KEVODO-751591 format. One line per 2 residues: number of its first residue (from 0); for each residue x, y, z of C-alpha. Coordinates in steps of 0.5 Angstrom, whole numbers, plus 500, padded with zeros to 3 digits. Example, Ala and Ser with C-alpha at 12.3 -4.5 7.8 and 13.67 -1.06 7.14 Angstrom:
BEGIN
0> 525,491,516; 527,498,514
% end
This chain:
BEGIN
0> 500,500,500; 506,505,501
2> 508,504,494; 501,507,491
4> 501,513,496; 503,520,493
6> 507,525,497; 501,529,496
8> 495,528,500; 491,522,498
10> 483,520,500; 482,514,502
12> 477,513,497; 482,514,492
14> 487,509,495; 481,504,495
16> 480,504,488; 487,504,486
18> 488,497,490; 481,495,489
20> 479,494,496; 473,496,501
22> 474,503,504; 474,500,511
24> 479,495,510; 484,501,507
26> 482,505,513; 484,499,518
28> 491,498,514; 492,506,514
30> 491,506,522; 496,501,523
32> 501,505,518; 499,511,522
34> 500,508,529; 507,506,527
36> 509,513,524; 509,511,516
38> 504,515,514; 500,522,516
40> 493,523,516; 489,529,516
42> 482,530,516; 480,535,510
44> 472,536,511; 469,529,511
46> 474,525,508; 481,523,511
48> 487,524,507; 494,520,507
50> 501,521,505; 507,517,506
52> 512,520,512; 519,520,509
54> 522,519,516; 518,513,517
56> 523,508,515; 529,511,517
58> 529,507,524; 529,500,520
60> 534,503,515; 539,504,520
62> 537,498,524; 539,494,517
64> 545,498,516; 548,496,523
66> 546,489,522; 551,488,516
68> 554,482,519; 549,478,515
70> 550,481,508; 558,480,509
72> 557,472,512; 552,471,506
74> 556,474,501; 562,470,504
76> 558,463,503; 556,465,496
78> 563,465,494; 565,459,498
80> 560,455,494; 562,458,487
82> 569,456,489; 567,448,488
% end
């Protein structure tokens, strides 16, 4: 769902249409994404509009970067397996 959200605000109905899902289902997903700070929601009149939060994935990216150990280990395993 994050992939279809524009940097600009997008109404829940538009998101539902793009994904082919019911609005209540989309609203539930967006509530979870809002709770974990991946999207921001704003009420505009009678509709709720959402946009991605650029800094929302920063902690995950930092964690992955700090755990580069597994990338190096798997690369070494690939080299070892190719040597045979």
